[in-house]
C-alpha positions in Angstrom: 1.1 22.6 7.2 4.6 21.6 8.2 7.6 21.6 5.8 7.6 17.8 5.0 3.8 17.9 4.2 4.5 20.7 1.7 7.4 18.8 0.2 5.2 15.7 -0.2 2.6 17.8 -1.9 5.1 19.2 -4.4 6.3 15.7 -5.2 2.8 14.5 -5.8 2.1 17.4 -8.2 5.4 16.7 -10.0 4.4 13.0 -10.4 0.9 13.9 -11.7 1.6 16.9 -13.9 5.2 16.4 -15.2 5.9 12.7 -14.9 2.2 11.9 -15.8 2.3 9.0 -13.4 -0.8 6.9 -12.9 -3.1 8.1 -10.2 -2.5 4.8 -8.4 1.2 5.4 -8.4 0.9 8.9 -7.0 -1.5 7.6 -4.3 1.0 4.8 -3.3 4.0 7.2 -3.2 2.0 9.7 -1.2 0.7 7.1 1.3 4.3 5.9 2.0 5.6 9.4 2.5 2.8 10.4 4.8 3.4 7.2 6.7 7.0 8.4 7.2 5.7 11.8 8.2 3.5 10.2 10.9 6.3 8.0 12.2 8.6 11.0 12.4 6.0 13.0 14.3 5.6 10.1 16.8 9.3 10.1 17.4 9.5 13.9 17.7 11.9 14.1 14.8 12.2 16.9 12.3 9.3 17.2 9.8 11.5 18.4 7.0 13.0 16.1 4.4 16.2 18.3 4.2 16.9 17.6 7.9 16.4 13.8 7.9 19.4 11.6 8.5 19.9 8.0 7.2 19.4 6.8 10.8 16.0 8.3 10.9 15.0 6.6 7.6 16.4 3.3 8.9 14.3 3.6 12.0 11.2 4.1 9.9 12.0 1.2 7.7 12.7 -1.0 10.8 9.2 -0.2 12.0 7.8 -1.1 8.6 9.8 -4.4 8.6 8.1 -5.6 11.7 4.8 -5.8 9.9 5.7 -6.1 6.2 7.5 -8.5 3.9 10.5 -7.7 1.7 8.7 -6.7 -1.5 6.7 -4.1 0.4 9.8 -2.8 2.1 11.7 -2.6 -1.2 8.8 -0.5 -2.6 9.0 1.9 0.3 12.8 2.4 -0.2 12.1 3.0 -3.9 9.6 5.7 -3.0 12.1 7.4 -0.6 14.7 7.4 -3.3 12.4 8.9 -5.9 11.3 11.5 -3.4 14.9 12.6 -2.7 15.9 12.5 -6.4 13.0 15.0 -6.9 14.2 17.2 -4.0 17.8 17.3 -5.2 16.7 18.0 -8.8 14.6 21.0 -7.6 17.4 22.3 -5.4 15.7 21.7 -2.1 18.6 19.8 -0.8 22.0 18.5 -1.8 22.1 15.5 0.6 20.6 12.2 -0.2 20.0 10.1 3.0 18.7 7.2 1.0 22.1 6.6 -0.7 23.2 4.2 2.0 19.9 2.4 2.4 20.0 -1.3 1.6 17.2 -2.7 -0.6 16.2 -6.2 0.5 16.6 -8.9 -2.1 13.2 -9.6 -3.6 12.6 -13.0 -5.1 10.7 -12.4 -8.4 7.7 -14.6 -9.1 6.7 -15.4 -12.6 3.3 -13.9 -13.2 0.5 -16.5 -13.5 -1.0 -17.3 -16.8 -3.9 -19.4 -18.2 -3.9 -22.2 -20.8 -5.6 -21.5 -24.0 -8.7 -23.5 -22.9 -8.8 -21.6 -19.6 -8.5 -18.2 -21.3 -11.4 -19.1 -23.7 -13.6 -20.3 -20.8 -13.0 -16.9 -19.0 -13.7 -14.8 -22.1 -16.8 -16.8 -23.0 -18.1 -16.9 -19.4 -20.4 -13.8 -19.6 -22.4 -15.4 -22.4 -23.4 -18.2 -20.0 -24.1 -16.0 -17.0 -27.9 -16.2 -16.8 -28.0 -13.9 -13.7 -26.3 -11.0 -15.5 -28.0 -8.2 -17.2 -27.6 -8.9 -20.9 -26.2 -5.4 -21.6 -23.6 -5.9 -18.9 -22.7 -9.3 -20.2 -22.0 -7.9 -23.6 -19.9 -5.1 -22.0 -18.0 -7.7 -19.9 -17.2 -9.9 -22.9 -15.7 -6.9 -24.7 -13.6 -6.0 -21.7 -12.3 -9.6 -21.4 -11.5 -9.7 -25.1 -9.4 -6.6 -24.8 -7.6 -7.8 -21.7 -6.7 -11.1 -23.2 -6.6 -10.3 -26.9 -4.8 -7.0 -26.6 -2.9 -7.4 -23.4 -4.2 -4.1 -21.9 -3.7 -3.1 -18.3 -6.8 -2.6 -16.1 -6.1 1.2 -16.0 -5.8 1.3 -19.8 -9.2 -0.4 -20.3 -10.9 1.9 -17.8 -9.3 4.9 -19.5 -10.6 4.1 -23.0 -12.9 6.5 -24.7 -15.2 6.3 -27.7 -12.6 8.2 -29.7 -9.9 5.7 -28.7 -11.6 3.0 -30.9 -10.9 2.9 -34.6 -13.2 0.2 -35.9 -12.4 0.7 -39.5 -8.7 0.0 -38.9 -9.5 -2.6 -36.2 -7.3 -1.0 -33.6 -7.5 1.0 -30.3 -5.4 3.9 -29.1 -4.2 3.3 -25.6 -2.8 5.7 -23.0 -0.3 3.7 -21.0 2.1 4.3 -18.1 3.6 7.8 -18.0 1.1 9.1 -20.5 2.7 7.2 -23.4 0.3 6.4 -26.2 0.4 3.3 -28.3 -1.8 1.6 -30.9 -3.1 -1.9 -30.2 -4.6 -4.1 -32.9 -8.0 -5.6 -32.3 -8.7 -9.2 -33.4 -11.9 -10.3 -35.0 -13.5 -11.7 -31.8 -12.7 -8.6 -29.9 -14.0 -6.3 -32.6 -17.3 -8.4 -32.8 -17.6 -8.2 -29.0 -17.1 -4.4 -29.1 -19.7 -4.0 -31.8 -22.2 -6.0 -29.8 -21.5 -3.9 -26.7 -21.7 -0.6 -28.6 -25.1 -1.6 -29.9 -26.5 -1.5 -26.3 -24.1 1.0 -24.7 -26.7 3.8 -25.2 -29.1 1.9 -22.9 -26.8 2.2 -19.9 -28.4 5.2 -18.3 -29.8 6.4 -15.0 -33.5 5.7 -14.7 -34.1 9.2 -13.4 -32.4 10.8 -16.4 -33.1 8.6 -19.5 -32.1 11.4 -21.9 -29.0 12.6 -20.1 -25.9 12.7 -22.3 -23.5 9.9 -21.7 -19.8 10.4 -20.9 -17.1 9.7 -23.5 -15.8 6.7 -21.6 -16.0 3.6 -23.7 -17.1 1.3 -20.9 -20.0 2.4 -18.7 -21.6 1.0 -15.6 -25.3 0.1 -15.3 -26.3 3.7 -14.7 -24.1 5.3 -17.4 -21.1 6.3 -15.3 -17.5 5.4 -16.4 -16.2 2.1 -15.1 -13.3 2.4 -12.7 -10.2 0.1 -12.6 -11.6 -1.5 -9.5 -14.8 -2.3 -11.3 -12.8 -4.0 -14.1 -11.0 -6.0 -11.5 -14.3 -7.2 -10.0 -15.5 -8.2 -13.5 -12.5 -10.3 -14.1 -12.8 -12.0 -10.7 -16.5 -12.7 -11.4 -15.8 -14.6 -14.5 -12.6 -16.1 -13.3 -14.8 -17.7 -10.6 -17.3 -18.9 -13.1 -14.5 -20.4 -15.2 -13.0 -22.2 -12.2 -10.2 -19.7 -11.6 -11.5 -17.7 -8.6 -8.1 -16.2 -7.9 -7.9 -14.6 -11.3 -6.4 -11.1 -11.5 -6.6 -8.9 -14.6 -2.9 -8.9 -15.0 -2.9 -12.6 -15.5 -4.9 -12.1 -18.7 -2.2 -9.6 -19.9 0.5 -12.1 -19.1 -1.5 -14.9 -20.8 -1.7 -12.7 -23.9 2.1 -12.4 -24.0 2.7 -16.0 -23.3 0.3 -17.3 -26.0 1.8 -14.9 -28.5 5.3 -16.1 -27.7 4.1 -19.7 -28.0 2.7 -18.9 -31.4 6.1 -17.6 -32.6 5.8 -13.8 -32.0 9.1 -12.1 -31.3 10.0 -10.3 -28.1 10.1 -6.8 -29.7 6.6 -7.1 -31.1 5.3 -8.2 -27.7 7.2 -5.4 -26.1 5.5 -2.9 -28.4 2.1 -4.4 -27.9 2.3 -4.4 -24.1 3.8 -0.9 -24.0 6.9 -1.9 -22.1 9.7 0.8 -22.0 12.4 -1.9 -21.6 12.8 -5.2 -23.3 14.0 -6.7 -20.0 10.5 -6.2 -18.6 9.0 -8.1 -21.5 11.5 -10.9 -20.9 9.9 -11.6 -17.5 6.8 -12.7 -19.4 8.7 -15.2 -21.5 8.7 -18.6 -19.9 8.3 -21.8 -21.9 5.1 -23.7 -21.5 5.3 -27.5 -21.4 3.8 -27.8 -24.9 6.3 -25.4 -26.4 9.2 -27.0 -24.6 8.2 -30.4 -25.9 7.8 -29.0 -29.4 11.3 -27.6 -29.3 12.6 -30.8 -27.9 10.9 -33.0 -30.6 12.3 -30.7 -33.3 15.8 -30.1 -32.1 17.1 -32.8 -29.8 18.8 -35.8 -31.4 17.4 -38.2 -28.8 13.8 -37.2 -29.5 13.6 -39.5 -32.6 14.0 -43.2 -32.8 15.8 -43.6 -36.1 15.8 -47.4 -36.4 17.7 -48.4 -39.5 16.8 -52.1 -39.2 
């Protein structure tokens, strides 16, 4: 194993064990750094992060630019910077060749969201899915209720365990990004959906082992194995298609949750706490006015909104 590969491994262990980054984040960072490793090897350049010059990194990024758009390139630069911050912090090097790298300007897109009617159609879609196993339909309804009603991330839903759920207090304990824990309230419909699913959860078992103990994961697949984040994404797409939104991504339900709370008068700080955002600025990205809210504000506040005829 060469020096750079060793350094990448140390960085991945740091992200997993100390930073407690999500597995997907660790995988993405590692993939970018190994892509750099392979490019350096092709160019016969040093396979040691402490020997890399800014020109080497620019060459790698230029090769990436030929096949990627700006958002992807910006993420690669962010990965390189995080990698070198780690190396400097651990005393592996004093030089940071990423300091002069230019991050391309990324035009932020507002996350997509659903109307209230669309959200309800998605959440209610499993009940009308005649081709779905009834047990799975109940499970899917509970998942959709948590994604929309609680604003949970896909990874958070997949990571829930039986002990995460406090039915008596109508809340769920969620392990978010960076291993940060938060409490999310559960509304009446979500709680009812969870109760209905829990009543059949014990019947999700492998046929060959009908008496085998089930894992602690809250949401299980047909044969009793824990659902993965990818499985949750597939579930959302299935019912998005049935509800007429075939392009639906789970994060759209999270954004919809925040948008509908804002429209109902919730304050940003409360939404920030519910979603588990470390910074209020992140929550503000979710706060755009819908047409209905804009018209409501206009009718209430603008002097030209009313026809005060004194005649």
